[in-house]
N, CA, C and O atoms as a CHARMM CRD file, in Angstrom:
* protein
*
  284
    1    1 MET  N    -15.37400   5.90000   5.72700 PROA 1      0.00000
    2    1 MET  CA   -14.49700   5.56200   6.80200 PROA 1      0.00000
    3    1 MET  C    -13.05100   6.68400   6.17000 PROA 1      0.00000
    4    1 MET  O    -13.01700   7.31400   5.11200 PROA 1      0.00000
    5    2 LYS  N    -12.13100   6.61600   7.11900 PROA 2      0.00000
    6    2 LYS  CA   -11.01900   7.42900   6.12600 PROA 2      0.00000
    7    2 LYS  C     -9.66200   6.54100   6.07800 PROA 2      0.00000
    8    2 LYS  O     -9.42100   5.62500   6.86400 PROA 2      0.00000
    9    3 LEU  N     -9.03500   6.85500   5.29500 PROA 3      0.00000
   10    3 LEU  CA    -8.04900   6.34000   4.77800 PROA 3      0.00000
   11    3 LEU  C     -6.86800   5.53000   5.70500 PROA 3      0.00000
   12    3 LEU  O     -6.05300   6.10400   6.42700 PROA 3      0.00000
   13    4 GLN  N     -6.97400   4.09400   5.51300 PROA 4      0.00000
   14    4 GLN  CA    -6.07400   3.72700   6.68500 PROA 4      0.00000
   15    4 GLN  C     -5.83100   2.03300   6.23800 PROA 4      0.00000
   16    4 GLN  O     -6.66700   1.13700   6.12200 PROA 4      0.00000
   17    5 PRO  N     -4.73000   2.01900   6.09600 PROA 5      0.00000
   18    5 PRO  CA    -3.67300   0.74800   6.02300 PROA 5      0.00000
   19    5 PRO  C     -4.15000  -0.21700   6.89100 PROA 5      0.00000
   20    5 PRO  O     -4.53300   0.07900   8.02200 PROA 5      0.00000
   21    6 ALA  N     -4.16500  -1.65100   6.34300 PROA 6      0.00000
   22    6 ALA  CA    -4.30900  -2.49500   7.45700 PROA 6      0.00000
   23    6 ALA  C     -3.18600  -2.33100   8.35900 PROA 6      0.00000
   24    6 ALA  O     -2.13900  -1.73500   8.10600 PROA 6      0.00000
   25    7 LEU  N     -3.53900  -2.97800   9.54800 PROA 7      0.00000
   26    7 LEU  CA    -2.79400  -2.31800  11.06900 PROA 7      0.00000
   27    7 LEU  C     -1.57100  -3.41900  10.62600 PROA 7      0.00000
   28    7 LEU  O     -0.72200  -3.15600  11.47800 PROA 7      0.00000
   29    8 ILE  N     -1.22100  -4.07500  10.11500 PROA 8      0.00000
   30    8 ILE  CA    -0.40600  -4.65700   9.89500 PROA 8      0.00000
   31    8 ILE  C      0.83200  -3.99200   9.42800 PROA 8      0.00000
   32    8 ILE  O      1.96900  -4.21900   9.84200 PROA 8      0.00000
   33    9 PHE  N      0.53300  -3.27600   8.66000 PROA 9      0.00000
   34    9 PHE  CA     1.32900  -2.35600   8.18400 PROA 9      0.00000
   35    9 PHE  C      1.94800  -0.93800   8.79000 PROA 9      0.00000
   36    9 PHE  O      1.06300  -0.09200   8.92100 PROA 9      0.00000
   37   10 GLY  N      3.23900  -0.50100   9.18000 PROA 10     0.00000
   38   10 GLY  CA     3.75000   0.15600   9.90500 PROA 10     0.00000
   39   10 GLY  C      5.35800   0.75300  10.22600 PROA 10     0.00000
   40   10 GLY  O      6.29700   0.64500   9.43700 PROA 10     0.00000
   41   11 GLU  N      5.39800   1.19600  11.14700 PROA 11     0.00000
   42   11 GLU  CA     6.49100   1.28600  11.08800 PROA 11     0.00000
   43   11 GLU  C      7.87400   0.54900  11.44700 PROA 11     0.00000
   44   11 GLU  O      8.09400  -0.14400  12.44100 PROA 11     0.00000
   45   12 GLY  N      8.60000   0.81100  10.57900 PROA 12     0.00000
   46   12 GLY  CA     9.65000  -0.55600  11.12300 PROA 12     0.00000
   47   12 GLY  C      9.08200  -2.33600  10.57100 PROA 12     0.00000
   48   12 GLY  O      9.74900  -3.33400  10.84500 PROA 12     0.00000
   49   13 MET  N      7.76600  -2.38500   9.78500 PROA 13     0.00000
   50   13 MET  CA     7.58000  -3.39300   9.40700 PROA 13     0.00000
   51   13 MET  C      8.57200  -4.22200   8.45500 PROA 13     0.00000
   52   13 MET  O      9.66400  -3.70600   8.21700 PROA 13     0.00000
   53   14 VAL  N      8.30400  -5.32200   7.96000 PROA 14     0.00000
   54   14 VAL  CA     9.39500  -6.17600   7.01400 PROA 14     0.00000
   55   14 VAL  C      8.60900  -7.21100   6.42700 PROA 14     0.00000
   56   14 VAL  O      7.87900  -8.12900   6.79800 PROA 14     0.00000
   57   15 LEU  N      9.27500  -6.43900   4.78700 PROA 15     0.00000
   58   15 LEU  CA     8.56600  -7.34800   3.86100 PROA 15     0.00000
   59   15 LEU  C      9.27600  -8.00700   3.39800 PROA 15     0.00000
   60   15 LEU  O     10.42600  -7.59000   3.53400 PROA 15     0.00000
   61   16 GLN  N      9.17300  -9.19400   2.69800 PROA 16     0.00000
   62   16 GLN  CA     9.51100 -10.40500   2.12600 PROA 16     0.00000
   63   16 GLN  C     10.21700  -9.78100   0.85900 PROA 16     0.00000
   64   16 GLN  O      9.82200  -8.76500   0.28600 PROA 16     0.00000
   65   17 ARG  N     11.22500 -10.46900   0.53300 PROA 17     0.00000
   66   17 ARG  CA    11.88200  -9.55500  -0.92400 PROA 17     0.00000
   67   17 ARG  C     11.71300 -10.58500  -1.97900 PROA 17     0.00000
   68   17 ARG  O     11.23900 -11.61600  -1.50200 PROA 17     0.00000
   69   18 ASP  N     11.94500 -10.65100  -3.27400 PROA 18     0.00000
   70   18 ASP  CA    11.76600 -10.95000  -3.98000 PROA 18     0.00000
   71   18 ASP  C     10.04800 -11.59800  -4.39800 PROA 18     0.00000
   72   18 ASP  O      9.95200 -12.19600  -5.47000 PROA 18     0.00000
   73   19 LYS  N      8.81400 -11.44800  -3.54600 PROA 19     0.00000
   74   19 LYS  CA     7.52400 -11.88600  -3.56900 PROA 19     0.00000
   75   19 LYS  C      7.21000 -10.53000  -3.61200 PROA 19     0.00000
   76   19 LYS  O      7.68900  -9.50400  -3.12900 PROA 19     0.00000
   77   20 GLU  N      5.69800 -10.98900  -4.76400 PROA 20     0.00000
   78   20 GLU  CA     4.80000  -9.30000  -4.88600 PROA 20     0.00000
   79   20 GLU  C      4.25200  -9.16600  -3.16300 PROA 20     0.00000
   80   20 GLU  O      4.03400  -9.98800  -2.27300 PROA 20     0.00000
   81   21 ILE  N      4.20000  -8.13400  -3.23900 PROA 21     0.00000
   82   21 ILE  CA     3.95200  -7.14300  -1.92100 PROA 21     0.00000
   83   21 ILE  C      2.40000  -6.76800  -2.22700 PROA 21     0.00000
   84   21 ILE  O      2.04300  -6.13700  -3.22200 PROA 21     0.00000
   85   22 LYS  N      1.77100  -7.12600  -1.48900 PROA 22     0.00000
   86   22 LYS  CA    -0.03800  -6.85000  -1.27300 PROA 22     0.00000
   87   22 LYS  C     -0.25800  -5.68100  -0.13300 PROA 22     0.00000
   88   22 LYS  O     -0.35600  -6.17600   0.99000 PROA 22     0.00000
   89   23 ILE  N     -0.35900  -4.22900  -0.16100 PROA 23     0.00000
   90   23 ILE  CA    -0.69000  -3.93400   0.60700 PROA 23     0.00000
   91   23 ILE  C     -2.32100  -3.22400   0.29100 PROA 23     0.00000
   92   23 ILE  O     -2.59800  -2.77900  -0.82300 PROA 23     0.00000
   93   24 TRP  N     -3.31800  -3.20800   1.46400 PROA 24     0.00000
   94   24 TRP  CA    -4.64800  -2.97000   1.75800 PROA 24     0.00000
   95   24 TRP  C     -5.33400  -2.39500   2.63400 PROA 24     0.00000
   96   24 TRP  O     -4.90700  -2.53900   3.78000 PROA 24     0.00000
   97   25 GLY  N     -6.28200  -1.77000   2.50600 PROA 25     0.00000
   98   25 GLY  CA    -6.44700  -1.28800   3.88700 PROA 25     0.00000
   99   25 GLY  C     -8.19400  -0.61100   3.77400 PROA 25     0.00000
  100   25 GLY  O     -8.86700  -1.45100   3.17800 PROA 25     0.00000
  101   26 THR  N     -8.77500   0.22000   4.04000 PROA 26     0.00000
  102   26 THR  CA   -10.08000   0.88300   4.30000 PROA 26     0.00000
  103   26 THR  C     -9.92600   2.22400   3.59100 PROA 26     0.00000
  104   26 THR  O     -8.82100   2.76600   3.62400 PROA 26     0.00000
  105   27 ALA  N    -10.68500   2.65700   3.11600 PROA 27     0.00000
  106   27 ALA  CA   -10.67900   4.49900   2.34800 PROA 27     0.00000
  107   27 ALA  C    -12.12700   4.51800   2.22700 PROA 27     0.00000
  108   27 ALA  O    -12.93300   3.58900   2.28900 PROA 27     0.00000
  109   28 ILE  N    -12.31500   5.91400   2.02100 PROA 28     0.00000
  110   28 ILE  CA   -14.18500   6.53200   2.03900 PROA 28     0.00000
  111   28 ILE  C    -13.81200   5.79300   0.26700 PROA 28     0.00000
  112   28 ILE  O    -12.81700   5.72000  -0.45400 PROA 28     0.00000
  113   29 ASN  N    -15.41300   5.31700   0.17800 PROA 29     0.00000
  114   29 ASN  CA   -16.16700   4.24100  -0.89600 PROA 29     0.00000
  115   29 ASN  C    -15.54700   5.69000  -2.00500 PROA 29     0.00000
  116   29 ASN  O    -15.49000   6.84700  -1.59000 PROA 29     0.00000
  117   30 ASN  N    -15.11200   5.23000  -3.52700 PROA 30     0.00000
  118   30 ASN  CA   -14.77700   5.75700  -4.38900 PROA 30     0.00000
  119   30 ASN  C    -13.45100   6.41500  -4.69000 PROA 30     0.00000
  120   30 ASN  O    -12.98000   6.63700  -5.80600 PROA 30     0.00000
  121   31 ASP  N    -13.11000   6.59400  -3.92000 PROA 31     0.00000
  122   31 ASP  CA   -11.78700   7.69500  -3.26700 PROA 31     0.00000
  123   31 ASP  C    -10.50500   6.87300  -4.49800 PROA 31     0.00000
  124   31 ASP  O    -10.53300   5.69100  -4.84000 PROA 31     0.00000
  125   32 THR  N     -9.81600   7.58400  -4.80500 PROA 32     0.00000
  126   32 THR  CA    -8.59700   6.54600  -5.27000 PROA 32     0.00000
  127   32 THR  C     -7.22300   6.78700  -4.56100 PROA 32     0.00000
  128   32 THR  O     -6.53800   7.73400  -4.17500 PROA 32     0.00000
  129   33 VAL  N     -7.18700   5.37800  -4.59800 PROA 33     0.00000
  130   33 VAL  CA    -6.12400   5.52000  -3.12900 PROA 33     0.00000
  131   33 VAL  C     -4.84200   4.94700  -4.44200 PROA 33     0.00000
  132   33 VAL  O     -5.00800   4.26500  -5.45300 PROA 33     0.00000
  133   34 THR  N     -3.78300   5.48600  -3.94700 PROA 34     0.00000
  134   34 THR  CA    -2.09200   5.25700  -4.08800 PROA 34     0.00000
  135   34 THR  C     -1.31900   4.95000  -3.08800 PROA 34     0.00000
  136   34 THR  O     -1.22200   5.30700  -1.91400 PROA 34     0.00000
  137   35 VAL  N     -0.68400   4.07800  -3.91400 PROA 35     0.00000
  138   35 VAL  CA     0.44100   3.44700  -2.92300 PROA 35     0.00000
  139   35 VAL  C      1.89200   3.49500  -3.48200 PROA 35     0.00000
  140   35 VAL  O      2.09300   2.81600  -4.48900 PROA 35     0.00000
  141   36 LYS  N      2.98700   4.24500  -2.93800 PROA 36     0.00000
  142   36 LYS  CA     4.06000   4.55300  -3.63100 PROA 36     0.00000
  143   36 LYS  C      5.39500   3.84500  -2.45800 PROA 36     0.00000
  144   36 LYS  O      5.59900   4.23900  -1.30900 PROA 36     0.00000
  145   37 LEU  N      5.99600   2.95000  -3.04300 PROA 37     0.00000
  146   37 LEU  CA     7.04400   2.13100  -2.55900 PROA 37     0.00000
  147   37 LEU  C      8.46200   1.94400  -3.59300 PROA 37     0.00000
  148   37 LEU  O      8.62800   1.15500  -4.52200 PROA 37     0.00000
  149   38 ASN  N      9.37900   2.98100  -3.04000 PROA 38     0.00000
  150   38 ASN  CA    10.54800   2.87800  -3.71400 PROA 38     0.00000
  151   38 ASN  C     10.48200   3.73700  -4.99200 PROA 38     0.00000
  152   38 ASN  O     10.14300   4.91900  -5.04600 PROA 38     0.00000
  153   39 ASP  N     10.89100   2.88600  -6.08300 PROA 39     0.00000
  154   39 ASP  CA    10.19800   3.32800  -7.47000 PROA 39     0.00000
  155   39 ASP  C      9.24000   3.08800  -7.37000 PROA 39     0.00000
  156   39 ASP  O      8.62200   4.13900  -7.19600 PROA 39     0.00000
  157   40 GLN  N      8.59800   2.27100  -7.36200 PROA 40     0.00000
  158   40 GLN  CA     6.95400   2.04500  -7.94500 PROA 40     0.00000
  159   40 GLN  C      5.56800   2.69300  -7.40100 PROA 40     0.00000
  160   40 GLN  O      5.58800   2.67500  -6.17000 PROA 40     0.00000
  161   41 CYS  N      4.41900   3.23600  -7.89200 PROA 41     0.00000
  162   41 CYS  CA     3.63300   3.76500  -7.85900 PROA 41     0.00000
  163   41 CYS  C      2.48200   3.22800  -8.50800 PROA 41     0.00000
  164   41 CYS  O      2.49400   3.11500  -9.73300 PROA 41     0.00000
  165   42 ALA  N      1.23600   2.79600  -7.66500 PROA 42     0.00000
  166   42 ALA  CA    -0.30200   2.19000  -8.09300 PROA 42     0.00000
  167   42 ALA  C     -1.04500   2.61900  -7.66500 PROA 42     0.00000
  168   42 ALA  O     -0.89800   3.05000  -6.52100 PROA 42     0.00000
  169   43 SER  N     -2.30700   2.75000  -8.35800 PROA 43     0.00000
  170   43 SER  CA    -3.20100   3.35500  -7.73400 PROA 43     0.00000
  171   43 SER  C     -4.72200   2.48100  -7.91900 PROA 43     0.00000
  172   43 SER  O     -4.81600   1.58600  -8.76000 PROA 43     0.00000
  173   44 THR  N     -5.67700   2.80300  -7.17500 PROA 44     0.00000
  174   44 THR  CA    -6.80500   1.95300  -7.27700 PROA 44     0.00000
  175   44 THR  C     -7.94000   2.95600  -6.81100 PROA 44     0.00000
  176   44 THR  O     -7.94100   4.17100  -6.61200 PROA 44     0.00000
  177   45 ILE  N     -8.95300   1.91700  -6.71200 PROA 45     0.00000
  178   45 ILE  CA   -10.48800   2.78000  -6.37900 PROA 45     0.00000
  179   45 ILE  C    -11.16000   2.13400  -5.51900 PROA 45     0.00000
  180   45 ILE  O    -11.78700   1.14700  -5.90300 PROA 45     0.00000
  181   46 ALA  N    -11.20200   2.55200  -4.05500 PROA 46     0.00000
  182   46 ALA  CA   -11.55700   2.03500  -2.96400 PROA 46     0.00000
  183   46 ALA  C    -13.31300   1.56200  -3.33400 PROA 46     0.00000
  184   46 ALA  O    -14.11900   2.38800  -3.76200 PROA 46     0.00000
  185   47 GLU  N    -13.49500   0.81300  -3.19800 PROA 47     0.00000
  186   47 GLU  CA   -14.97000  -0.41300  -3.35100 PROA 47     0.00000
  187   47 GLU  C    -15.12300  -0.78000  -1.93900 PROA 47     0.00000
  188   47 GLU  O    -14.33800  -1.09500  -1.04400 PROA 47     0.00000
  189   48 LYS  N    -16.58100  -0.61500  -2.05100 PROA 48     0.00000
  190   48 LYS  CA   -17.31200  -0.99800  -0.55000 PROA 48     0.00000
  191   48 LYS  C    -16.48000  -0.24100   0.59000 PROA 48     0.00000
  192   48 LYS  O    -16.87600  -0.39400   1.74500 PROA 48     0.00000
  193   49 GLY  N    -15.25800   0.63600   0.33600 PROA 49     0.00000
  194   49 GLY  CA   -14.91300   1.15000   1.54500 PROA 49     0.00000
  195   49 GLY  C    -13.94300   0.71600   1.63100 PROA 49     0.00000
  196   49 GLY  O    -13.22800   1.24900   2.48000 PROA 49     0.00000
  197   50 TYR  N    -13.12800  -0.87900   0.57000 PROA 50     0.00000
  198   50 TYR  CA   -11.76900  -1.32500   0.94700 PROA 50     0.00000
  199   50 TYR  C    -11.24600  -1.15900  -0.39300 PROA 50     0.00000
  200   50 TYR  O    -11.90400  -0.76800  -1.35600 PROA 50     0.00000
  201   51 TRP  N    -10.04700  -1.47500  -0.39600 PROA 51     0.00000
  202   51 TRP  CA    -8.71400  -0.89500  -1.41100 PROA 51     0.00000
  203   51 TRP  C     -7.77300  -2.01300  -1.21400 PROA 51     0.00000
  204   51 TRP  O     -7.74500  -2.53900  -0.10200 PROA 51     0.00000
  205   52 SER  N     -7.24100  -2.31000  -1.85900 PROA 52     0.00000
  206   52 SER  CA    -5.70500  -3.38500  -2.26500 PROA 52     0.00000
  207   52 SER  C     -4.79700  -3.15900  -3.83100 PROA 52     0.00000
  208   52 SER  O     -5.22800  -3.15000  -4.98400 PROA 52     0.00000
  209   53 ILE  N     -3.62800  -3.01800  -3.39000 PROA 53     0.00000
  210   53 ILE  CA    -2.70600  -3.32000  -4.38300 PROA 53     0.00000
  211   53 ILE  C     -1.61000  -3.86800  -4.33900 PROA 53     0.00000
  212   53 ILE  O     -0.86300  -3.79700  -3.36300 PROA 53     0.00000
  213   54 THR  N     -1.26800  -4.71900  -5.77500 PROA 54     0.00000
  214   54 THR  CA     0.05600  -5.27700  -5.46900 PROA 54     0.00000
  215   54 THR  C      0.68600  -4.84100  -6.48100 PROA 54     0.00000
  216   54 THR  O      0.48500  -4.64700  -7.68000 PROA 54     0.00000
  217   55 LEU  N      1.70600  -4.70200  -5.53300 PROA 55     0.00000
  218   55 LEU  CA     3.26300  -4.42000  -6.22800 PROA 55     0.00000
  219   55 LEU  C      3.86800  -5.37700  -6.53400 PROA 55     0.00000
  220   55 LEU  O      3.63800  -6.50500  -6.09700 PROA 55     0.00000
  221   56 ASP  N      5.20300  -4.92700  -7.75800 PROA 56     0.00000
  222   56 ASP  CA     6.21600  -6.06400  -8.08100 PROA 56     0.00000
  223   56 ASP  C      7.16700  -6.16600  -7.18500 PROA 56     0.00000
  224   56 ASP  O      7.68200  -5.13700  -6.74900 PROA 56     0.00000
  225   57 PRO  N      7.68600  -7.76000  -6.62500 PROA 57     0.00000
  226   57 PRO  CA     8.53400  -7.66900  -5.81100 PROA 57     0.00000
  227   57 PRO  C     10.17400  -6.93200  -5.48700 PROA 57     0.00000
  228   57 PRO  O     11.02700  -6.60800  -6.31300 PROA 57     0.00000
  229   58 GLU  N     10.19600  -6.86800  -4.56800 PROA 58     0.00000
  230   58 GLU  CA    11.45400  -5.86400  -4.62500 PROA 58     0.00000
  231   58 GLU  C     12.81400  -6.38000  -3.52800 PROA 58     0.00000
  232   58 GLU  O     12.67800  -6.84600  -2.39600 PROA 58     0.00000
  233   59 LYS  N     14.19000  -6.11300  -4.31100 PROA 59     0.00000
  234   59 LYS  CA    15.22500  -6.83100  -3.64600 PROA 59     0.00000
  235   59 LYS  C     15.51300  -6.34700  -2.11400 PROA 59     0.00000
  236   59 LYS  O     14.78800  -5.47000  -1.64300 PROA 59     0.00000
  237   60 ALA  N     16.69000  -6.97700  -1.23900 PROA 60     0.00000
  238   60 ALA  CA    16.54200  -6.38600  -0.25000 PROA 60     0.00000
  239   60 ALA  C     17.31300  -4.80000   0.28400 PROA 60     0.00000
  240   60 ALA  O     18.10500  -4.13400  -0.38300 PROA 60     0.00000
  241   61 CYS  N     16.92900  -4.57000   1.30100 PROA 61     0.00000
  242   61 CYS  CA    16.97900  -3.30000   1.38400 PROA 61     0.00000
  243   61 CYS  C     17.05900  -3.25800   3.06900 PROA 61     0.00000
  244   61 CYS  O     16.84600  -4.26600   3.74400 PROA 61     0.00000
  245   62 ASN  N     17.32900  -2.21000   3.53300 PROA 62     0.00000
  246   62 ASN  CA    17.60800  -1.73000   4.38800 PROA 62     0.00000
  247   62 ASN  C     16.59200  -0.36200   5.05900 PROA 62     0.00000
  248   62 ASN  O     16.22400  -0.23900   6.22700 PROA 62     0.00000
  249   63 LYS  N     16.32600   0.51200   3.95300 PROA 63     0.00000
  250   63 LYS  CA    15.80100   2.06200   4.42100 PROA 63     0.00000
  251   63 LYS  C     14.48500   1.75700   2.71800 PROA 63     0.00000
  252   63 LYS  O     14.53000   1.30900   1.57300 PROA 63     0.00000
  253   64 THR  N     13.85900   2.15800   3.34200 PROA 64     0.00000
  254   64 THR  CA    12.48100   2.17700   2.10800 PROA 64     0.00000
  255   64 THR  C     11.93200   3.07700   2.67800 PROA 64     0.00000
  256   64 THR  O     12.14300   3.50700   3.81200 PROA 64     0.00000
  257   65 SER  N     10.82400   3.57300   1.51900 PROA 65     0.00000
  258   65 SER  CA     9.79600   4.63600   1.78000 PROA 65     0.00000
  259   65 SER  C      8.35300   4.12600   1.67700 PROA 65     0.00000
  260   65 SER  O      8.39800   3.67000   0.53400 PROA 65     0.00000
  261   66 LEU  N      7.49900   3.97000   1.96900 PROA 66     0.00000
  262   66 LEU  CA     6.12800   3.53100   1.74900 PROA 66     0.00000
  263   66 LEU  C      5.09600   4.75500   2.11700 PROA 66     0.00000
  264   66 LEU  O      4.85400   5.06700   3.28300 PROA 66     0.00000
  265   67 GLU  N      4.48400   5.44700   0.90900 PROA 67     0.00000
  266   67 GLU  CA     3.54300   6.76700   1.10200 PROA 67     0.00000
  267   67 GLU  C      2.09000   5.69800   0.48100 PROA 67     0.00000
  268   67 GLU  O      2.13200   4.71000  -0.25100 PROA 67     0.00000
  269   68 ILE  N      0.97300   6.34200   1.08300 PROA 68     0.00000
  270   68 ILE  CA    -0.21100   5.42200   0.98100 PROA 68     0.00000
  271   68 ILE  C     -0.68900   6.71300   1.22100 PROA 68     0.00000
  272   68 ILE  O     -0.66600   7.20900   2.34700 PROA 68     0.00000
  273   69 SER  N     -1.25000   7.46000  -0.06400 PROA 69     0.00000
  274   69 SER  CA    -2.52000   8.84800  -0.15800 PROA 69     0.00000
  275   69 SER  C     -3.79900   8.43700  -0.86700 PROA 69     0.00000
  276   69 SER  O     -3.89900   7.42100  -1.55500 PROA 69     0.00000
  277   70 SER  N     -4.79700   9.34200  -0.63000 PROA 70     0.00000
  278   70 SER  CA    -5.92300   8.95100  -1.41900 PROA 70     0.00000
  279   70 SER  C     -6.24800  10.27100  -1.83100 PROA 70     0.00000
  280   70 SER  O     -5.74000  11.25100  -1.28500 PROA 70     0.00000
  281   71 GLN  N     -6.98200  10.34600  -2.66600 PROA 71     0.00000
  282   71 GLN  CA    -8.47100  11.27300  -3.09300 PROA 71     0.00000
  283   71 GLN  C     -9.55900  11.32400  -3.72100 PROA 71     0.00000
  284   71 GLN  O    -10.27100  12.32600  -3.64300 PROA 71     0.00000
């Protein structure tokens, strides 16, 4: 499996403010997946091809950047 966020995540998506943010998807087994959102950065290891990361709540904003990478 290649790195792929769940289909719910994409350009123009809306995240709920002031709530934990859960990001998940698929990747090559044992790859390290890193998620960056604004000033937050978290990593996890894909197990059986799946990964999930929970980020801290964010305040409301108009523009943000979500980056997901693996190695």
